[in-house]
C-alpha angles and dihedrals in degrees: 000000000000124000094208110084103176122062140174089232136009116200116202106207125037104206127103099308094042093046092048091052090047092053093053090048094044090053087053091055094249120155102238134181120196116198116196133170095201100242108117115179092237096052091117095048111106098207139016120221143183094042116116116244091009104058110146095010120129115261091236092054092050091049093046092051091047092049092050091052094046094049090057084079102086096213093061122085130185124210123192099216141098124258106228104168138027132188135184113236130197087265113019134331142293127221125199121198136208088248091063098257123137122200135175133209142175091233139018133214120196111205091158100132125209134284118232115225107224117217119240093260119129112244095011097110092046090058097042111125093008110064099342103065144168106211134053090200094053097041111005100097092054093052096038118140092016128126099268138190130200116209102202142087140213119001094353091056091048090051092053099039099073092042092052092041087061088061105037140017097211108076134156124182116214109200098182090227139358110357116248105205133132122235089257091051092051091050091054093047092048091048090058094041093244111161125219123213117186096184112105121250110241100180141017106211113206148156111234091332096317111121118237106160142005116219116205130214090253090059097255119132127208127193113241135161102196140019130196113206132190102207127178120248142198131207110276090223130036093200096095091056091045088057091050102261111154124231127218122244087263094054100257123129108263113243136169126230090285095051093254116144126222089271114077112243095023122102132182132200142169127030095342093070109025135056093219099090111194141113091247093053092045090054091047095049092046092052091049091048094052092049094047093046092050089050089055091051095049091047089054092048100041 
């Protein structure tokens, strides 16, 4: 519980993007409240990669170190709770939490991330972030040269295929139904000896999250060590939409070049508003957001 109820900025989401924004604001002497429910999307991932100084560290360790550094700034507070309601006031905004707290702020930052929608495949969720992954840059080096599947079709599969081909020679695309590829696409896939399987995957067999076999709907099993998957997602929080923030056609929160949403006074950063999904990008976008929001505050006050 925090005794201060009115803040310059409330940040919903206290992972990498939220913490990065809070640091920039704390260093600008802003009274900041971060509200976080403790469920980051990468909580199952054993190691984080492609982030300078932290390559190979666990996501939890990176977040813990970041939080400790951010909270050294006395004007920044952290609340373990869940934001469940948001309202626009005459001047600013109010946030209500699951714990029954109500806070107000001049500005809001949503660093709430996105929620992956797991397919109805036995064992898939247990392997997510471990051996069933979304990003060649975050995970590709660790699963290089392994027998690898790609669960995607159409343009998404063609986006992943060359990136994965750069890391391994043994690739099979699982389309989960009738393949949707142009003649040109098929020629490229054939040229690089990339197989296509249209039969749906019914089970991901694994040992503690490490893929061993893929079982198909027709009962056949195939040995695999890694699987890239393009899964749909939804916003982790519906509060931005409730406040009137627009979403892009792909489902991300619409922001301008300064991370401001379509509602004045509300900013968004991290996975909820950009396609580039990585710790490094979350930190970058959070830092930019904190700086741009502080600039808005000083301009209003000067």
